[in-house]
Biotite code that builds the C-alpha atoms (Angstrom):
import biotite.structure as struc

atoms = struc.array([
    struc.Atom([-0.319, 0.104, 0.132], chain_id="A", res_id=1, res_name="MET", atom_name="CA", element="C"),
    struc.Atom([1.474, 3.426, -0.764], chain_id="A", res_id=2, res_name="SER", atom_name="CA", element="C"),
    struc.Atom([1.902, 6.394, 1.467], chain_id="A", res_id=3, res_name="SER", atom_name="CA", element="C"),
    struc.Atom([-0.919, 8.216, 0.010], chain_id="A", res_id=4, res_name="ARG", atom_name="CA", element="C"),
    struc.Atom([-3.382, 5.223, 0.391], chain_id="A", res_id=5, res_name="ARG", atom_name="CA", element="C"),
    struc.Atom([-2.433, 4.534, 3.815], chain_id="A", res_id=6, res_name="ARG", atom_name="CA", element="C"),
    struc.Atom([-3.252, 7.657, 4.962], chain_id="A", res_id=7, res_name="ARG", atom_name="CA", element="C"),
    struc.Atom([-6.540, 7.681, 3.065], chain_id="A", res_id=8, res_name="GLN", atom_name="CA", element="C"),
    struc.Atom([-7.247, 4.491, 4.939], chain_id="A", res_id=9, res_name="THR", atom_name="CA", element="C"),
    struc.Atom([-6.277, 6.115, 8.455], chain_id="A", res_id=10, res_name="ARG", atom_name="CA", element="C"),
    struc.Atom([-8.437, 9.161, 7.783], chain_id="A", res_id=11, res_name="ARG", atom_name="CA", element="C"),
    struc.Atom([-11.569, 6.728, 6.989], chain_id="A", res_id=12, res_name="ALA", atom_name="CA", element="C"),
    struc.Atom([-11.311, 5.199, 10.011], chain_id="A", res_id=13, res_name="LEU", atom_name="CA", element="C"),
    struc.Atom([-10.961, 8.343, 11.504], chain_id="A", res_id=14, res_name="ASP", atom_name="CA", element="C"),
    struc.Atom([-14.328, 9.050, 10.233], chain_id="A", res_id=15, res_name="GLY", atom_name="CA", element="C"),
    struc.Atom([-16.022, 6.099, 11.465], chain_id="A", res_id=16, res_name="CYS", atom_name="CA", element="C"),
    struc.Atom([-18.598, 6.918, 14.755], chain_id="A", res_id=17, res_name="PRO", atom_name="CA", element="C"),
    struc.Atom([-17.215, 5.407, 17.641], chain_id="A", res_id=18, res_name="GLY", atom_name="CA", element="C"),
    struc.Atom([-14.014, 4.745, 16.555], chain_id="A", res_id=19, res_name="VAL", atom_name="CA", element="C"),
    struc.Atom([-10.491, 6.312, 18.363], chain_id="A", res_id=20, res_name="ASP", atom_name="CA", element="C"),
    struc.Atom([-8.436, 8.695, 16.361], chain_id="A", res_id=21, res_name="SER", atom_name="CA", element="C"),
    struc.Atom([-5.123, 6.990, 14.924], chain_id="A", res_id=22, res_name="VAL", atom_name="CA", element="C"),
    struc.Atom([-3.421, 10.526, 15.125], chain_id="A", res_id=23, res_name="GLY", atom_name="CA", element="C"),
    struc.Atom([-3.776, 11.665, 11.616], chain_id="A", res_id=24, res_name="THR", atom_name="CA", element="C"),
    struc.Atom([-6.054, 15.031, 10.537], chain_id="A", res_id=25, res_name="ARG", atom_name="CA", element="C"),
    struc.Atom([-9.748, 14.264, 9.064], chain_id="A", res_id=26, res_name="ASN", atom_name="CA", element="C"),
    struc.Atom([-10.382, 17.145, 6.710], chain_id="A", res_id=27, res_name="ASP", atom_name="CA", element="C"),
    struc.Atom([-13.100, 17.489, 4.536], chain_id="A", res_id=28, res_name="ALA", atom_name="CA", element="C"),
    struc.Atom([-11.179, 16.261, 1.589], chain_id="A", res_id=29, res_name="ALA", atom_name="CA", element="C"),
    struc.Atom([-10.447, 12.860, 3.202], chain_id="A", res_id=30, res_name="ASP", atom_name="CA", element="C"),
    struc.Atom([-14.019, 12.005, 3.927], chain_id="A", res_id=31, res_name="ARG", atom_name="CA", element="C"),
    struc.Atom([-14.356, 10.655, 0.152], chain_id="A", res_id=32, res_name="SER", atom_name="CA", element="C"),
    struc.Atom([-12.869, 7.718, 1.704], chain_id="A", res_id=33, res_name="ALA", atom_name="CA", element="C"),
    struc.Atom([-16.196, 7.013, 3.901], chain_id="A", res_id=34, res_name="VAL", atom_name="CA", element="C"),
    struc.Atom([-19.365, 5.898, 2.599], chain_id="A", res_id=35, res_name="ALA", atom_name="CA", element="C"),
    struc.Atom([-22.462, 8.284, 2.899], chain_id="A", res_id=36, res_name="SER", atom_name="CA", element="C"),
    struc.Atom([-23.727, 6.203, 5.941], chain_id="A", res_id=37, res_name="ASP", atom_name="CA", element="C"),
    struc.Atom([-20.228, 7.003, 7.482], chain_id="A", res_id=38, res_name="GLY", atom_name="CA", element="C"),
    struc.Atom([-18.804, 3.207, 7.348], chain_id="A", res_id=39, res_name="ALA", atom_name="CA", element="C"),
    struc.Atom([-15.582, 2.465, 5.916], chain_id="A", res_id=40, res_name="LEU", atom_name="CA", element="C"),
    struc.Atom([-16.027, 2.265, 1.758], chain_id="A", res_id=41, res_name="ARG", atom_name="CA", element="C"),
    struc.Atom([-15.468, -1.366, 0.657], chain_id="A", res_id=42, res_name="ASP", atom_name="CA", element="C"),
    struc.Atom([-13.342, 0.065, -2.536], chain_id="A", res_id=43, res_name="ASP", atom_name="CA", element="C"),
    struc.Atom([-10.380, 1.179, -0.549], chain_id="A", res_id=44, res_name="LEU", atom_name="CA", element="C"),
    struc.Atom([-7.063, -0.866, -1.825], chain_id="A", res_id=45, res_name="PRO", atom_name="CA", element="C"),
    struc.Atom([-5.845, -3.602, 0.574], chain_id="A", res_id=46, res_name="MET", atom_name="CA", element="C"),
    struc.Atom([-2.245, -3.895, 1.507], chain_id="A", res_id=47, res_name="SER", atom_name="CA", element="C"),
    struc.Atom([-2.483, -7.693, 1.623], chain_id="A", res_id=48, res_name="ARG", atom_name="CA", element="C"),
    struc.Atom([-5.220, -10.562, 1.374], chain_id="A", res_id=49, res_name="GLU", atom_name="CA", element="C"),
    struc.Atom([-4.275, -12.755, 4.461], chain_id="A", res_id=50, res_name="LEU", atom_name="CA", element="C"),
    struc.Atom([-6.738, -15.809, 3.625], chain_id="A", res_id=51, res_name="PHE", atom_name="CA", element="C"),
    struc.Atom([-9.312, -16.383, 0.864], chain_id="A", res_id=52, res_name="ALA", atom_name="CA", element="C"),
    struc.Atom([-11.858, -19.511, 1.206], chain_id="A", res_id=53, res_name="PHE", atom_name="CA", element="C"),
    struc.Atom([-12.912, -19.783, -2.184], chain_id="A", res_id=54, res_name="ASP", atom_name="CA", element="C"),
    struc.Atom([-10.937, -23.009, -2.435], chain_id="A", res_id=55, res_name="ASP", atom_name="CA", element="C"),
    struc.Atom([-11.528, -26.160, -0.404], chain_id="A", res_id=56, res_name="PRO", atom_name="CA", element="C"),
    struc.Atom([-7.773, -26.272, 0.411], chain_id="A", res_id=57, res_name="ALA", atom_name="CA", element="C"),
    struc.Atom([-7.756, -23.270, 2.095], chain_id="A", res_id=58, res_name="SER", atom_name="CA", element="C"),
    struc.Atom([-9.222, -24.518, 5.156], chain_id="A", res_id=59, res_name="VAL", atom_name="CA", element="C"),
    struc.Atom([-6.824, -27.336, 5.615], chain_id="A", res_id=60, res_name="GLY", atom_name="CA", element="C"),
    struc.Atom([-4.324, -25.554, 7.516], chain_id="A", res_id=61, res_name="ASP", atom_name="CA", element="C"),
    struc.Atom([-7.015, -24.588, 10.021], chain_id="A", res_id=62, res_name="TRP", atom_name="CA", element="C"),
    struc.Atom([-7.644, -26.739, 13.375], chain_id="A", res_id=63, res_name="HIS", atom_name="CA", element="C"),
    struc.Atom([-10.051, -26.523, 16.301], chain_id="A", res_id=64, res_name="PRO", atom_name="CA", element="C"),
    struc.Atom([-8.985, -25.580, 20.013], chain_id="A", res_id=65, res_name="ILE", atom_name="CA", element="C"),
    struc.Atom([-11.738, -25.969, 21.961], chain_id="A", res_id=66, res_name="ASP", atom_name="CA", element="C"),
    struc.Atom([-12.453, -25.817, 25.664], chain_id="A", res_id=67, res_name="ASP", atom_name="CA", element="C"),
    struc.Atom([-11.637, -29.728, 26.058], chain_id="A", res_id=68, res_name="ALA", atom_name="CA", element="C"),
    struc.Atom([-8.445, -28.127, 26.508], chain_id="A", res_id=69, res_name="VAL", atom_name="CA", element="C"),
    struc.Atom([-9.735, -27.181, 29.759], chain_id="A", res_id=70, res_name="MET", atom_name="CA", element="C"),
    struc.Atom([-12.227, -29.942, 30.344], chain_id="A", res_id=71, res_name="GLY", atom_name="CA", element="C"),
    struc.Atom([-15.368, -28.623, 28.498], chain_id="A", res_id=72, res_name="GLY", atom_name="CA", element="C"),
    struc.Atom([-16.971, -30.459, 25.827], chain_id="A", res_id=73, res_name="VAL", atom_name="CA", element="C"),
    struc.Atom([-17.688, -27.601, 23.087], chain_id="A", res_id=74, res_name="SER", atom_name="CA", element="C"),
    struc.Atom([-16.756, -28.565, 19.807], chain_id="A", res_id=75, res_name="ARG", atom_name="CA", element="C"),
    struc.Atom([-15.808, -26.318, 16.464], chain_id="A", res_id=76, res_name="SER", atom_name="CA", element="C"),
    struc.Atom([-14.290, -26.741, 13.162], chain_id="A", res_id=77, res_name="ARG", atom_name="CA", element="C"),
    struc.Atom([-13.847, -24.694, 10.053], chain_id="A", res_id=78, res_name="LEU", atom_name="CA", element="C"),
    struc.Atom([-14.939, -26.458, 6.915], chain_id="A", res_id=79, res_name="ARG", atom_name="CA", element="C"),
    struc.Atom([-15.224, -25.210, 3.415], chain_id="A", res_id=80, res_name="HIS", atom_name="CA", element="C"),
    struc.Atom([-18.789, -24.842, 1.632], chain_id="A", res_id=81, res_name="ASP", atom_name="CA", element="C"),
    struc.Atom([-19.171, -25.477, -1.965], chain_id="A", res_id=82, res_name="PRO", atom_name="CA", element="C"),
    struc.Atom([-20.389, -21.958, -2.556], chain_id="A", res_id=83, res_name="ALA", atom_name="CA", element="C"),
    struc.Atom([-17.071, -20.765, -1.898], chain_id="A", res_id=84, res_name="GLY", atom_name="CA", element="C"),
    struc.Atom([-16.552, -19.830, 1.458], chain_id="A", res_id=85, res_name="PHE", atom_name="CA", element="C"),
    struc.Atom([-15.443, -21.226, 4.951], chain_id="A", res_id=86, res_name="ALA", atom_name="CA", element="C"),
    struc.Atom([-17.588, -21.645, 7.902], chain_id="A", res_id=87, res_name="VAL", atom_name="CA", element="C"),
    struc.Atom([-16.722, -21.576, 11.378], chain_id="A", res_id=88, res_name="PHE", atom_name="CA", element="C"),
    struc.Atom([-19.388, -23.914, 13.355], chain_id="A", res_id=89, res_name="GLU", atom_name="CA", element="C"),
    struc.Atom([-20.064, -25.914, 15.909], chain_id="A", res_id=90, res_name="GLY", atom_name="CA", element="C"),
    struc.Atom([-21.524, -26.062, 19.246], chain_id="A", res_id=91, res_name="ALA", atom_name="CA", element="C"),
    struc.Atom([-20.586, -23.944, 22.752], chain_id="A", res_id=92, res_name="VAL", atom_name="CA", element="C"),
    struc.Atom([-21.583, -25.623, 26.069], chain_id="A", res_id=93, res_name="SER", atom_name="CA", element="C"),
    struc.Atom([-21.217, -24.218, 29.365], chain_id="A", res_id=94, res_name="LEU", atom_name="CA", element="C"),
    struc.Atom([-21.056, -27.588, 31.216], chain_id="A", res_id=95, res_name="GLU", atom_name="CA", element="C"),
    struc.Atom([-17.653, -28.827, 33.032], chain_id="A", res_id=96, res_name="ARG", atom_name="CA", element="C"),
    struc.Atom([-16.566, -25.467, 33.397], chain_id="A", res_id=97, res_name="GLY", atom_name="CA", element="C"),
    struc.Atom([-16.160, -24.969, 29.485], chain_id="A", res_id=98, res_name="GLY", atom_name="CA", element="C"),
    struc.Atom([-17.877, -22.356, 27.321], chain_id="A", res_id=99, res_name="GLY", atom_name="CA", element="C"),
    struc.Atom([-15.564, -21.398, 24.382], chain_id="A", res_id=100, res_name="PHE", atom_name="CA", element="C"),
    struc.Atom([-14.698, -22.701, 20.860], chain_id="A", res_id=101, res_name="ALA", atom_name="CA", element="C"),
    struc.Atom([-12.338, -21.793, 18.483], chain_id="A", res_id=102, res_name="SER", atom_name="CA", element="C"),
    struc.Atom([-10.378, -22.294, 15.446], chain_id="A", res_id=103, res_name="VAL", atom_name="CA", element="C"),
    struc.Atom([-6.958, -21.558, 14.492], chain_id="A", res_id=104, res_name="ARG", atom_name="CA", element="C"),
    struc.Atom([-4.413, -21.245, 11.597], chain_id="A", res_id=105, res_name="SER", atom_name="CA", element="C"),
    struc.Atom([-0.954, -23.275, 11.238], chain_id="A", res_id=106, res_name="ARG", atom_name="CA", element="C"),
    struc.Atom([2.054, -20.706, 11.644], chain_id="A", res_id=107, res_name="PRO", atom_name="CA", element="C"),
    struc.Atom([3.125, -18.760, 8.557], chain_id="A", res_id=108, res_name="ARG", atom_name="CA", element="C"),
    struc.Atom([3.738, -15.391, 7.629], chain_id="A", res_id=109, res_name="ASP", atom_name="CA", element="C"),
    struc.Atom([0.747, -13.154, 7.843], chain_id="A", res_id=110, res_name="LEU", atom_name="CA", element="C"),
    struc.Atom([2.615, -9.799, 8.311], chain_id="A", res_id=111, res_name="GLY", atom_name="CA", element="C"),
    struc.Atom([1.620, -6.753, 6.684], chain_id="A", res_id=112, res_name="ALA", atom_name="CA", element="C"),
    struc.Atom([3.848, -3.907, 7.497], chain_id="A", res_id=113, res_name="THR", atom_name="CA", element="C"),
    struc.Atom([1.973, -0.425, 7.593], chain_id="A", res_id=114, res_name="GLY", atom_name="CA", element="C"),
    struc.Atom([-1.277, -1.904, 7.797], chain_id="A", res_id=115, res_name="ALA", atom_name="CA", element="C"),
    struc.Atom([-3.992, 0.064, 10.245], chain_id="A", res_id=116, res_name="VAL", atom_name="CA", element="C"),
    struc.Atom([-6.925, -2.272, 10.068], chain_id="A", res_id=117, res_name="ALA", atom_name="CA", element="C"),
    struc.Atom([-8.074, -5.823, 9.300], chain_id="A", res_id=118, res_name="TYR", atom_name="CA", element="C"),
    struc.Atom([-11.367, -6.541, 7.478], chain_id="A", res_id=119, res_name="ALA", atom_name="CA", element="C"),
    struc.Atom([-13.196, -9.516, 7.487], chain_id="A", res_id=120, res_name="LEU", atom_name="CA", element="C"),
    struc.Atom([-15.922, -10.391, 4.616], chain_id="A", res_id=121, res_name="GLU", atom_name="CA", element="C"),
    struc.Atom([-18.550, -12.430, 6.823], chain_id="A", res_id=122, res_name="VAL", atom_name="CA", element="C"),
    struc.Atom([-22.106, -13.702, 7.406], chain_id="A", res_id=123, res_name="ARG", atom_name="CA", element="C"),
    struc.Atom([-23.043, -14.371, 10.795], chain_id="A", res_id=124, res_name="GLY", atom_name="CA", element="C"),
    struc.Atom([-25.962, -15.582, 13.174], chain_id="A", res_id=125, res_name="ASP", atom_name="CA", element="C"),
    struc.Atom([-26.106, -12.505, 15.445], chain_id="A", res_id=126, res_name="GLY", atom_name="CA", element="C"),
    struc.Atom([-23.733, -13.861, 17.791], chain_id="A", res_id=127, res_name="ARG", atom_name="CA", element="C"),
    struc.Atom([-20.338, -11.953, 18.811], chain_id="A", res_id=128, res_name="ARG", atom_name="CA", element="C"),
    struc.Atom([-17.190, -13.725, 17.701], chain_id="A", res_id=129, res_name="TYR", atom_name="CA", element="C"),
    struc.Atom([-13.596, -12.412, 18.098], chain_id="A", res_id=130, res_name="LYS", atom_name="CA", element="C"),
    struc.Atom([-10.455, -12.627, 15.726], chain_id="A", res_id=131, res_name="LEU", atom_name="CA", element="C"),
    struc.Atom([-7.423, -13.736, 17.106], chain_id="A", res_id=132, res_name="ASN", atom_name="CA", element="C"),
    struc.Atom([-4.026, -12.977, 15.781], chain_id="A", res_id=133, res_name="LEU", atom_name="CA", element="C"),
    struc.Atom([-0.642, -13.987, 17.444], chain_id="A", res_id=134, res_name="ARG", atom_name="CA", element="C"),
    struc.Atom([2.558, -12.881, 16.839], chain_id="A", res_id=135, res_name="THR", atom_name="CA", element="C"),
    struc.Atom([4.909, -16.056, 17.574], chain_id="A", res_id=136, res_name="ASP", atom_name="CA", element="C"),
    struc.Atom([4.457, -19.888, 16.435], chain_id="A", res_id=137, res_name="GLU", atom_name="CA", element="C"),
    struc.Atom([3.701, -21.267, 19.951], chain_id="A", res_id=138, res_name="SER", atom_name="CA", element="C"),
    struc.Atom([0.364, -22.855, 21.061], chain_id="A", res_id=139, res_name="PHE", atom_name="CA", element="C"),
    struc.Atom([-0.052, -20.749, 24.355], chain_id="A", res_id=140, res_name="ASP", atom_name="CA", element="C"),
    struc.Atom([1.332, -17.409, 25.100], chain_id="A", res_id=141, res_name="GLY", atom_name="CA", element="C"),
    struc.Atom([-0.060, -13.798, 24.407], chain_id="A", res_id=142, res_name="VAL", atom_name="CA", element="C"),
    struc.Atom([-2.935, -13.617, 21.954], chain_id="A", res_id=143, res_name="ASN", atom_name="CA", element="C"),
    struc.Atom([-4.314, -10.346, 20.417], chain_id="A", res_id=144, res_name="TYR", atom_name="CA", element="C"),
    struc.Atom([-8.133, -10.519, 20.390], chain_id="A", res_id=145, res_name="GLN", atom_name="CA", element="C"),
    struc.Atom([-10.868, -7.888, 18.960], chain_id="A", res_id=146, res_name="ALA", atom_name="CA", element="C"),
    struc.Atom([-14.421, -8.755, 19.274], chain_id="A", res_id=147, res_name="ALA", atom_name="CA", element="C"),
    struc.Atom([-16.880, -8.002, 16.317], chain_id="A", res_id=148, res_name="PHE", atom_name="CA", element="C"),
    struc.Atom([-20.714, -8.651, 15.643], chain_id="A", res_id=149, res_name="ASP", atom_name="CA", element="C"),
    struc.Atom([-21.649, -10.631, 12.989], chain_id="A", res_id=150, res_name="ALA", atom_name="CA", element="C"),
    struc.Atom([-25.400, -9.834, 11.586], chain_id="A", res_id=151, res_name="PRO", atom_name="CA", element="C"),
    struc.Atom([-27.369, -12.338, 10.963], chain_id="A", res_id=152, res_name="ALA", atom_name="CA", element="C"),
    struc.Atom([-28.206, -13.786, 6.978], chain_id="A", res_id=153, res_name="GLY", atom_name="CA", element="C"),
    struc.Atom([-26.247, -10.999, 4.928], chain_id="A", res_id=154, res_name="ALA", atom_name="CA", element="C"),
    struc.Atom([-22.809, -10.707, 3.945], chain_id="A", res_id=155, res_name="TRP", atom_name="CA", element="C"),
    struc.Atom([-21.212, -7.921, 5.034], chain_id="A", res_id=156, res_name="THR", atom_name="CA", element="C"),
    struc.Atom([-17.574, -6.508, 5.718], chain_id="A", res_id=157, res_name="THR", atom_name="CA", element="C"),
    struc.Atom([-16.403, -5.870, 9.355], chain_id="A", res_id=158, res_name="VAL", atom_name="CA", element="C"),
    struc.Atom([-13.186, -3.726, 10.009], chain_id="A", res_id=159, res_name="ARG", atom_name="CA", element="C"),
    struc.Atom([-11.176, -3.695, 13.129], chain_id="A", res_id=160, res_name="MET", atom_name="CA", element="C"),
    struc.Atom([-8.303, -1.213, 13.788], chain_id="A", res_id=161, res_name="ARG", atom_name="CA", element="C"),
    struc.Atom([-5.157, -2.721, 14.548], chain_id="A", res_id=162, res_name="VAL", atom_name="CA", element="C"),
    struc.Atom([-5.113, -0.507, 17.548], chain_id="A", res_id=163, res_name="SER", atom_name="CA", element="C"),
    struc.Atom([-8.485, -2.475, 18.977], chain_id="A", res_id=164, res_name="ASP", atom_name="CA", element="C"),
    struc.Atom([-6.871, -5.574, 19.458], chain_id="A", res_id=165, res_name="PHE", atom_name="CA", element="C"),
    struc.Atom([-6.178, -6.311, 23.237], chain_id="A", res_id=166, res_name="ALA", atom_name="CA", element="C"),
    struc.Atom([-3.370, -8.591, 24.467], chain_id="A", res_id=167, res_name="ALA", atom_name="CA", element="C"),
    struc.Atom([-4.654, -11.344, 26.526], chain_id="A", res_id=168, res_name="THR", atom_name="CA", element="C"),
    struc.Atom([-3.481, -14.693, 27.823], chain_id="A", res_id=169, res_name="PHE", atom_name="CA", element="C"),
    struc.Atom([-6.133, -17.430, 28.325], chain_id="A", res_id=170, res_name="ARG", atom_name="CA", element="C"),
    struc.Atom([-8.904, -14.932, 28.127], chain_id="A", res_id=171, res_name="GLY", atom_name="CA", element="C"),
    struc.Atom([-7.390, -12.457, 30.399], chain_id="A", res_id=172, res_name="ARG", atom_name="CA", element="C"),
    struc.Atom([-5.765, -9.014, 29.589], chain_id="A", res_id=173, res_name="ARG", atom_name="CA", element="C"),
    struc.Atom([-2.007, -8.529, 30.037], chain_id="A", res_id=174, res_name="VAL", atom_name="CA", element="C"),
    struc.Atom([-1.431, -5.311, 31.525], chain_id="A", res_id=175, res_name="ALA", atom_name="CA", element="C"),
    struc.Atom([1.984, -3.336, 29.838], chain_id="A", res_id=176, res_name="GLY", atom_name="CA", element="C"),
    struc.Atom([2.003, -6.041, 26.811], chain_id="A", res_id=177, res_name="ALA", atom_name="CA", element="C"),
    struc.Atom([3.066, -4.249, 23.739], chain_id="A", res_id=178, res_name="PRO", atom_name="CA", element="C"),
    struc.Atom([0.389, -3.317, 21.042], chain_id="A", res_id=179, res_name="PRO", atom_name="CA", element="C"),
    struc.Atom([-0.254, -5.497, 18.091], chain_id="A", res_id=180, res_name="LEU", atom_name="CA", element="C"),
    struc.Atom([2.529, -5.323, 15.745], chain_id="A", res_id=181, res_name="ASP", atom_name="CA", element="C"),
    struc.Atom([1.116, -6.182, 12.320], chain_id="A", res_id=182, res_name="ALA", atom_name="CA", element="C"),
    struc.Atom([3.941, -6.722, 10.465], chain_id="A", res_id=183, res_name="SER", atom_name="CA", element="C"),
    struc.Atom([4.765, -9.518, 13.039], chain_id="A", res_id=184, res_name="ARG", atom_name="CA", element="C"),
    struc.Atom([1.540, -11.869, 12.738], chain_id="A", res_id=185, res_name="VAL", atom_name="CA", element="C"),
    struc.Atom([2.074, -15.469, 12.294], chain_id="A", res_id=186, res_name="ARG", atom_name="CA", element="C"),
    struc.Atom([-1.343, -17.135, 13.215], chain_id="A", res_id=187, res_name="GLN", atom_name="CA", element="C"),
    struc.Atom([-5.050, -16.053, 13.154], chain_id="A", res_id=188, res_name="ALA", atom_name="CA", element="C"),
    struc.Atom([-7.867, -17.826, 14.469], chain_id="A", res_id=189, res_name="GLY", atom_name="CA", element="C"),
    struc.Atom([-11.647, -17.091, 15.464], chain_id="A", res_id=190, res_name="PHE", atom_name="CA", element="C"),
    struc.Atom([-13.338, -17.602, 19.017], chain_id="A", res_id=191, res_name="VAL", atom_name="CA", element="C"),
    struc.Atom([-16.435, -17.383, 20.079], chain_id="A", res_id=192, res_name="ILE", atom_name="CA", element="C"),
    struc.Atom([-16.978, -17.345, 23.990], chain_id="A", res_id=193, res_name="ALA", atom_name="CA", element="C"),
    struc.Atom([-20.158, -15.029, 24.398], chain_id="A", res_id=194, res_name="ASP", atom_name="CA", element="C"),
    struc.Atom([-21.604, -17.317, 27.528], chain_id="A", res_id=195, res_name="ALA", atom_name="CA", element="C"),
    struc.Atom([-24.368, -18.601, 25.546], chain_id="A", res_id=196, res_name="GLN", atom_name="CA", element="C"),
    struc.Atom([-24.949, -22.212, 24.632], chain_id="A", res_id=197, res_name="ALA", atom_name="CA", element="C"),
    struc.Atom([-25.766, -23.506, 21.445], chain_id="A", res_id=198, res_name="GLY", atom_name="CA", element="C"),
    struc.Atom([-25.099, -23.954, 18.199], chain_id="A", res_id=199, res_name="ALA", atom_name="CA", element="C"),
    struc.Atom([-23.204, -21.480, 16.209], chain_id="A", res_id=200, res_name="PHE", atom_name="CA", element="C"),
    struc.Atom([-22.241, -20.839, 12.420], chain_id="A", res_id=201, res_name="ALA", atom_name="CA", element="C"),
    struc.Atom([-19.824, -17.817, 11.130], chain_id="A", res_id=202, res_name="LEU", atom_name="CA", element="C"),
    struc.Atom([-19.347, -17.775, 7.231], chain_id="A", res_id=203, res_name="ALA", atom_name="CA", element="C"),
    struc.Atom([-16.192, -16.378, 6.005], chain_id="A", res_id=204, res_name="ILE", atom_name="CA", element="C"),
    struc.Atom([-14.741, -15.223, 2.814], chain_id="A", res_id=205, res_name="ARG", atom_name="CA", element="C"),
    struc.Atom([-11.935, -13.556, 3.189], chain_id="A", res_id=206, res_name="SER", atom_name="CA", element="C"),
    struc.Atom([-9.491, -11.854, 6.045], chain_id="A", res_id=207, res_name="ILE", atom_name="CA", element="C"),
    struc.Atom([-7.604, -9.007, 4.914], chain_id="A", res_id=208, res_name="ARG", atom_name="CA", element="C"),
    struc.Atom([-5.030, -6.219, 6.239], chain_id="A", res_id=209, res_name="ALA", atom_name="CA", element="C"),
    struc.Atom([-5.415, -3.031, 5.115], chain_id="A", res_id=210, res_name="GLU", atom_name="CA", element="C"),
])
């Protein structure tokens, strides 16, 4: 992404209601990057497409990590739909002290130097999910999370600022941890842990860094 395009993306983020400033001036000339309803435009150029789930092989490097690691019985998977997208699906159980389900990609270079946001093209079920990003290849350790709501029944693009991602360890905030460095990301994942039992399904077309 060029410096000019990166500035446009930052300024578009500044114009979104309820989103904190990223330290750039948002003057009238830059508001062309924002749609009439105040949302980010979908035609802004991206710096890197991290995952596209149109091919069946695209889900092969993802695996479930559910609350069975702590004695729970929730279950999940990431499967490919023949219509050309992935589905994070399963069932959350609150039994045996559990309550979360997740999937994670195998380690690889997912770095995006200069990225200011992550964009997900998703179709949800009305529940809240989180995008997880890790800057190392370990199974456990510090995990950067940002929550998003996935409206039911319609495809939408959800954008989260890099600064929205909070450092956590086993679900708890890590005080004093450095902010997420988008250039160092090695693993990505999705988790549902909204304290609600029952089936869930999140359809995903792509994950991009912008």
